[in-house]
C-alpha positions, -999 to 999 in steps of 0.1 A, spaced: 94 697 -316 104 711 -282 69 706 -269 68 670 -279 102 664 -262 90 682 -231 58 661 -230 77 629 -234 101 639 -206 72 647 -183 55 614 -192 87 595 -186 92 613 -152 56 606 -142 57 569 -152 91 564 -135 82 582 -102 45 576 -99 38 542 -115 71 524 -113 78 531 -76 90 502 -55 56 499 -37 36 498 -69 59 472 -85 56 450 -53 18 455 -54 15 444 -91 38 414 -86 17 404 -56 -15 407 -76 0 386 -105 12 360 -80 -23 358 -65 -38 352 -99 -13 325 -108 -19 308 -74 -56 309 -78 -55 296 -113 -31 267 -103 -52 259 -73 -84 257 -93 -68 236 -121 -53 212 -95 -87 209 -78 -104 202 -111 -78 177 -121 -81 159 -87 -119 158 -90 -116 144 -125 -91 117 -114 -112 108 -84 -142 103 -108 -121 81 -130 -109 61 -100 -144 56 -87 -155 44 -122 -126 20 -124 -133 6 -89 -170 0 -100 -158 -18 -131 -134 -38 -110 -162 -49 -86 -184 -58 -116 -156 -79 -132 -150 -96 -99 -187 -105 -97 -187 -118 -133 -156 -139 -125 -172 -154 -94 -204 -161 -114 -184 -178 -142 -166 -199 -116 -199 -210 -101 -212 -218 -135 -181 -238 -143 -184 -258 -111 -221 -265 -120 -210 -277 -155 -184 -300 -139 -209 -315 -114 -223 -349 -119 -259 -336 -118 -254 -314 -149 -235 -341 -167 -262 -366 -161 -290 -342 -171 -271 -332 -203 -264 -368 -212 -300 -378 -206 -313 -348 -227 -290 -356 -256 -296 -393 -257 -333 -394 -246 -325 -417 -217 -348 -422 -188 -345 -437 -153 -363 -470 -146 -399 -464 -138 -401 -430 -157 -427 -427 -183 -433 -400 -209 -469 -388 -210 -483 -366 -238 -513 -346 -226 -539 -334 -251 -549 -298 -254 -575 -286 -229 -611 -288 -242 -636 -259 -242 -654 -274 -212 -622 -276 -192 -614 -240 -200 -649 -228 -190 -648 -247 -158 -614 -232 -149 -627 -197 -156 -658 -202 -135 -638 -214 -105 -614 -185 -108 -643 -160 -108 -660 -177 -78 -627 -175 -58 -623 -138 -65 -660 -130 -55 -659 -149 -22 -625 -136 -11 -637 -125 24 -638 -91 40 -626 -61 20 -592 -45 26 -608 -14 43 -628 -35 67 -597 -56 75 -578 -23 83 -607 -10 105 -608 -42 125 -570 -41 129 -569 -5 140 -600 -3 161 -603 -39 173 -638 -44 159 
């Protein structure tokens, strides 16, 4: 029993005088303060970054909504215009101006389709000098 008491006393003495000295306590408090300061700085930086991202998103949404509002205002102005009202009334009541005639055209015949295809092919074949020769003449003046 005496050896245990002696060992406990020695341990207490060693802890009190070696580990719990004023310098060691100040050192440990400084280390803990540095950890807390680092943690709070990092968390504040992260929160600021997150808030700046939210702010940028909200500003983009605001700009988009402003554009939509401007677009809707222009659309409303067009709907209030006399031109739109006249076109709408004419479309709904099938009215025409004096001198206007409605012409129904028949479907294109096979001969017309072939003729169009032939003229399109002729135009592509006789399109002039090639792109490479045009560049050569531009660069070298030939």
